[in-house]
C-alpha positions as a printed Julia matrix, in Angstrom:
396×3 Matrix{Float64}:
  -4.05   14.4   -18.25
  -5.12   17.43  -17.11
  -7.6    18.3   -14.05
 -10.54   21.46  -15.05
 -13.17   23.08  -13.67
 -16.13   22.0   -14.86
 -19.65   20.09  -13.87
 -21.78   16.84  -14.98
 -21.72   18.19  -18.02
 -18.62   19.14  -19.62
 -18.62   16.36  -21.91
 -19.82   17.27  -25.44
 -23.33   16.47  -25.83
 -24.44   16.5   -22.28
 -27.03   18.42  -20.08
 -27.74   18.64  -16.8
 -30.63   20.22  -14.45
 -31.83   20.7   -10.97
 -34.56   22.21   -8.88
 -36.47   22.61   -5.97
 -39.45   21.2    -6.11
 -41.38   20.49   -2.71
 -39.79   16.75   -1.49
 -37.1    18.5     0.6
 -38.13   21.87    2.61
 -35.81   23.92    0.59
 -33.13   22.84   -0.88
 -32.87   21.46   -4.29
 -34.51   17.88   -4.36
 -35.33   16.97   -8.32
 -32.82   17.08  -10.97
 -32.76   14.94  -14.77
 -29.03   14.2   -16.54
 -29.71   13.66  -20.28
 -27.45   13.37  -23.65
 -28.0    14.49  -26.64
 -27.64   11.13  -28.13
 -27.91    6.84  -26.73
 -25.07    6.59  -24.84
 -22.85    3.62  -24.12
 -23.51    2.51  -20.22
 -22.78    0.51  -17.4
 -23.48    0.42  -14.34
 -22.47   -0.93  -10.31
 -24.98   -1.16   -7.32
 -25.53   -2.07   -3.44
 -24.87   -5.6    -2.45
 -28.11   -5.16    0.25
 -30.08   -7.77   -0.46
 -32.62   -5.23    0.25
 -33.02   -2.79   -2.66
 -35.13    0.12   -3.23
 -37.77    0.54   -6.64
 -35.34    2.61   -8.67
 -32.28   -0.51   -8.24
 -34.47   -2.96   -9.36
 -35.3    -0.68  -11.65
 -32.2     1.18  -13.26
 -30.41   -2.59  -13.48
 -33.23   -4.05  -15.93
 -32.97   -1.09  -18.32
 -29.53   -1.27  -18.27
 -29.34   -4.73  -20.19
 -29.08   -3.88  -23.54
 -26.44   -1.48  -22.07
 -27.5     2.26  -23.66
 -29.0     5.17  -21.77
 -29.8     8.44  -22.51
 -30.63    9.69  -19.31
 -30.8     9.57  -15.69
 -33.71   11.58  -13.68
 -32.89   11.45   -9.57
 -34.78   12.73   -6.46
 -33.39   13.54   -3.01
 -35.17   13.4    -0.23
 -37.22   10.23   -0.26
 -35.64    6.77   -1.02
 -38.69    5.23   -2.61
 -37.37    2.15   -0.36
 -39.06   -0.58    0.82
 -42.01    0.65   -0.72
 -43.48   -2.52   -2.61
 -45.31   -2.6    -6.0
 -46.57    1.1    -5.97
 -42.36    2.35   -5.42
 -41.86    0.36   -8.69
 -44.78    2.31  -10.47
 -43.82    5.18   -9.7
 -40.23    4.75  -10.31
 -41.41    3.34  -14.07
 -43.51    6.61  -14.24
 -40.91    8.73  -13.17
 -39.19    7.6   -16.26
 -41.5     7.9   -18.77
 -42.5    11.43  -17.59
 -38.42   12.29  -18.32
 -38.31   10.48  -21.89
 -41.39   12.54  -22.65
 -40.29   16.1   -21.6
 -36.97   14.94  -23.4
 -38.73   13.47  -26.62
 -36.52   10.2   -25.64
 -37.03    6.35  -25.62
 -38.3     5.76  -21.75
 -36.17    2.23  -22.44
 -33.46    4.66  -22.27
 -34.06    6.42  -19.13
 -32.59    5.66  -15.46
 -34.09    5.98  -12.35
 -31.75    6.74   -8.79
 -33.39    8.03   -5.51
 -32.18    8.38   -2.13
 -33.43   10.19    1.14
 -35.83    8.44    3.86
 -36.78    4.67    3.85
 -40.25    3.32    3.58
 -42.24    6.24    2.36
 -44.12    6.68   -0.82
 -43.27    9.47   -2.97
 -45.41   12.3    -3.35
 -46.25   11.87   -7.15
 -48.13   14.67   -7.58
 -45.16   16.86   -6.28
 -42.46   14.86   -8.33
 -44.6    14.83  -11.54
 -44.72   18.51  -11.58
 -41.01   18.83  -10.9
 -40.28   17.17  -13.83
 -42.41   19.57  -15.59
 -40.05   22.13  -15.01
 -36.66   21.05  -15.49
 -35.05   22.09  -18.72
 -33.11   20.91  -21.08
 -30.42   23.66  -21.84
 -30.15   24.11  -17.93
 -27.98   24.53  -14.38
 -25.83   21.35  -14.32
 -24.88   22.73  -10.82
 -28.11   22.35   -9.91
 -28.02   18.55  -10.76
 -25.27   18.18   -8.6
 -27.29   20.26   -6.04
 -30.72   17.79   -6.31
 -28.7    14.55   -5.63
 -27.74   16.13   -2.36
 -29.13   14.87    1.35
 -26.73   15.63    4.68
 -24.04   16.51    2.17
 -22.5    19.56    3.21
 -20.99   20.79   -0.76
 -21.25   19.58   -4.03
 -18.61   16.58   -4.98
 -17.68   17.0    -9.13
 -15.06   15.72  -10.79
 -13.65   17.08  -14.2
 -10.37   15.9   -16.29
  -9.55   15.72  -19.94
  -6.86   13.84  -22.04
  -6.0    13.35  -25.39
  -7.05    9.94  -27.61
  -5.91   10.18  -31.13
  -5.35   13.26  -31.08
  -9.18   14.21  -29.8
 -10.14   16.04  -26.62
 -11.69   13.39  -24.55
 -13.4    14.65  -21.08
 -14.48   12.7   -17.71
 -16.34   14.12  -15.39
 -18.55   12.9   -12.2
 -20.51   14.05   -9.52
 -21.8    12.36   -6.58
 -23.8    12.38   -3.23
 -23.04   10.76    0.06
 -22.52   11.24    3.76
 -23.83    9.01    6.07
 -25.14    4.97    5.61
 -21.17    4.76    3.39
 -20.24    1.34    3.64
 -20.41   -0.13   -0.3
 -19.8    -3.66   -0.99
 -20.31   -3.05   -4.67
 -20.86    1.09   -5.64
 -21.69    3.43   -3.36
 -23.98    6.01   -2.52
 -24.97    7.54   -5.56
 -22.26    8.28   -8.61
 -22.74    9.15  -12.09
 -20.37    9.9   -14.32
 -20.21   11.11  -18.18
 -17.88   10.83  -21.34
 -17.29   11.75  -24.79
 -15.37    9.22  -25.64
 -16.54    6.09  -27.76
 -16.14    3.12  -25.65
 -18.69   -0.28  -26.49
 -20.22   -0.9   -23.15
 -19.11   -4.39  -22.59
 -15.63   -2.39  -21.94
 -16.79    0.28  -19.95
 -18.5    -2.29  -17.71
 -15.03   -4.35  -17.17
 -13.3    -0.92  -16.2
 -16.04    0.35  -14.57
 -16.12   -2.87  -11.95
 -12.48   -3.13  -11.77
 -12.0     0.82  -10.56
 -14.81    0.5    -8.12
 -13.15   -2.07   -6.0
  -9.65    0.39   -5.6
 -11.62    3.27   -5.41
 -15.76    3.15   -4.16
 -15.34    0.01   -2.46
 -12.76    1.7    -0.06
 -14.22    4.28    1.7
 -16.62    3.77    4.56
 -18.0     6.32    7.25
 -20.22    4.42    8.79
 -20.25    0.76    7.82
 -24.06    0.7     6.68
 -24.38   -0.49    2.9
 -27.62    1.74    1.33
 -30.65    0.02    0.39
 -29.99    2.53   -2.82
 -26.11    2.73   -3.5
 -25.6     2.85   -7.62
 -22.78    4.3    -9.81
 -24.0     4.71  -13.16
 -21.4     5.63  -16.76
 -22.7     7.28  -19.63
 -20.21    7.58  -22.69
 -21.59    9.13  -25.99
 -18.91    9.06  -28.44
 -19.22   12.6   -29.54
 -15.38   13.12  -29.49
 -15.6    11.02  -32.21
 -12.33    9.02  -31.22
 -11.67    5.83  -32.43
 -13.23    3.56  -30.12
 -11.31    2.18  -27.17
 -10.74   -1.27  -26.92
  -8.96   -3.05  -24.14
  -4.93   -3.49  -24.08
  -4.86   -0.35  -26.61
  -2.64    2.71  -25.48
  -6.06    4.83  -25.63
  -7.37    2.16  -23.41
  -4.79    3.33  -20.67
  -5.45    6.5   -20.81
  -9.13    6.39  -20.43
  -8.5     3.91  -17.66
  -6.9     6.56  -15.91
  -8.92    9.51  -16.68
 -11.62    7.22  -14.92
  -9.95    5.95  -12.08
  -8.96    9.75  -11.1
 -12.61   10.76  -10.98
 -14.01    8.29   -8.91
 -10.79    8.34   -6.49
 -11.6    12.09   -6.37
 -15.22   11.42   -5.73
 -14.44    7.98   -3.1
 -12.46   10.88   -1.2
 -15.21   13.44   -1.44
 -17.82   11.4     0.03
 -15.11   10.03    2.94
 -14.53   13.85    3.76
 -18.03   14.86    3.78
 -18.89   12.34    6.05
 -21.41   13.09    8.32
 -20.3    15.26   11.13
 -16.9    14.36   10.04
 -13.97   17.17   10.65
 -11.22   15.4     9.14
 -10.79   12.46    6.17
  -8.76    9.66    7.15
  -6.32    7.93    4.88
  -5.18    4.4     5.45
  -2.57    2.75    2.84
  -1.09   -0.83    3.86
   2.11   -1.94    1.58
   3.75   -5.05    1.66
   0.82   -7.43    2.13
   0.6   -10.7     0.32
  -0.83   -8.67   -2.58
  -3.58   -6.14   -3.3
  -6.67   -7.87   -2.39
  -5.51   -8.5     1.52
  -3.47   -4.86    1.22
  -7.62   -3.49    0.57
  -8.89   -5.62    3.53
  -6.52   -4.38    6.37
  -6.75   -0.6     5.12
 -10.61   -0.77    4.83
 -10.71   -2.95    7.97
  -8.23   -0.54   10.12
 -10.4     2.91    8.67
 -13.18    1.63   10.07
 -13.09    0.76   13.06
 -15.34    2.94   15.3
 -12.46    3.17   18.16
 -10.11    4.26   15.6
 -12.04    7.04   13.79
 -13.33    7.78   17.23
  -9.57    8.35   18.72
  -8.86   10.55   15.19
 -11.25   12.65   16.27
 -10.14   13.26   20.02
  -6.8    13.4    18.33
  -5.34   10.68   20.25
  -1.92    8.6    18.84
  -3.89    5.56   20.31
  -2.1     3.0    18.13
  -3.39   -0.07   19.82
  -6.39    0.36   17.96
  -4.85    0.68   14.58
  -3.21   -2.78   15.35
  -5.6    -4.61   16.66
  -8.27   -3.7    13.93
  -5.15   -4.89   11.71
  -5.29   -8.05   13.25
  -9.47   -8.52   13.11
  -9.11   -7.59   10.03
  -9.32  -11.51    8.31
  -6.46  -10.59    5.8
  -3.55  -13.41    5.92
  -0.39  -11.83    7.68
   2.66  -11.88    9.16
   2.57   -9.97   12.46
   6.5   -10.6    12.78
   7.42   -7.65    9.99
   4.45   -4.89   10.58
   5.48   -1.35   11.41
   2.89    1.44   11.89
   3.11    5.48   11.09
   0.62    8.18   11.6
   1.79   10.9     9.85
   5.47   10.94    9.83
   5.84    9.08   13.31
   6.59    5.86   13.81
   4.32    4.08   16.43
   4.69    0.41   16.47
   7.24   -1.98   14.7
   9.46   -5.09   15.37
   6.48   -6.1    17.43
   7.15   -3.28   20.06
   6.28    0.13   20.5
   8.53    3.34   18.91
   9.53    6.18   20.3
   8.55    9.4    18.76
   8.53   13.15   18.84
   4.57   13.92   20.79
   5.11   17.79   19.11
   5.09   16.2    16.04
   2.58   13.53   16.31
   0.1    16.47   17.96
   0.64   18.43   14.98
  -0.07   15.54   12.38
  -3.44   15.19   14.22
  -4.16   18.35   14.1
  -4.59   18.35   10.31
  -7.61   18.03    8.34
  -6.48   15.11    6.57
  -4.94   12.22    8.67
  -2.17    9.19    7.13
  -1.9     6.26    8.26
   0.64    3.81    6.66
   0.58   -0.14    7.9
   3.91   -2.04    6.37
   3.73   -5.61    6.13
   6.88   -8.28    4.38
   4.37  -10.49    3.25
   4.55   -9.61   -0.21
   3.77   -6.66   -3.3
   0.34   -5.85   -2.44
  -1.16   -1.98   -1.63
  -3.89   -0.75   -0.93
  -5.75    2.38   -0.17
  -9.21    2.95    1.92
 -10.44    6.44    3.07
 -12.67    7.08    5.96
 -13.53    9.9     8.58
 -13.19   10.52   12.0
 -16.36    9.42   14.26
 -18.25   12.8    15.87
 -20.59   14.27   18.43
 -22.18   15.28   15.72
 -22.91   12.58   13.66
 -24.9    11.25   16.65
 -27.18   14.06   16.41
 -27.84   14.17   12.68
 -28.57   10.81   12.97
 -30.88   10.41   15.78
 -32.89   13.28   14.43
 -32.68   11.79   10.46
 -35.98   11.2    10.7
 -37.79   14.03   12.46
């Protein structure tokens, strides 16, 4: 498996475009992603009981496991917009289908931005009309962003049955990140041949260890979704569970999803540091993931990291309220290479080594137990003054 430079349109037969149509003041705000042929498709969605119109629409569109295009806008979430919101979501797919000369039932829709405002459909309609088939894939990667400070993209390729298969992904996410099924908006393309059912199984499994293991601020969005499209143009034999090809493809998909998850956590609103928490020796993987995500989601841990304060007591506290099954007797905590807690007692460490570790852009926290073989990692970011400023002024 090799990581390569590329865009969401790197796999064979995929194209994308993104432009500025006026939903936002200056930045690109509408784009589409499509396959030359109908693709097998899978998706995961927000578990928030308040869901945006595009979430309802796209879940229904996925019922037969096929998609050919996705139309996405930023600057307006089309959430809490009632029946009109559903009509607007449907119209976006119909306009896209007409422009691409494809079946409207094969078009998904995603939106992100401010909640509770109707889409200005005249602006959206004009925007869709300006998108091109042979467009700018980087434009799509930019058009899906809101308060993000950078594009988030990952591309891998490998051989499956002597055919080069590519998996590419892009995502957006910076605030309101605390998923429990999916996270923000994520799109993955591949030219691999694989059934929708197998793709859905893989996506659901890998979401638990990637997108579901990040948190920025504890809020689960109304619009979260991750969609995967596989068009089969690599011409490999269809990938089946339990085969060597399945394991190769799973590793590629996991790598793309992990890269995107970490990129979202690192780009948290106002963030200055990525925090990675790994728990090992837990009763099982689920308990390990619970502990790691609780620690990385603790506002007190996040603010301590921002302040470069090795306050391990906050980490220990979060482990204790994580609701995981654990025995504290074997608990050890490390920040960077320094052991700060173990055998039920504070541990001496070199303060200069700790200070240097806390200056780094990526902070690593290890929680070690003696309860079993469970391992789990979670990613988050520090909580800064700028996070408050960005979200205090988000609507205005």
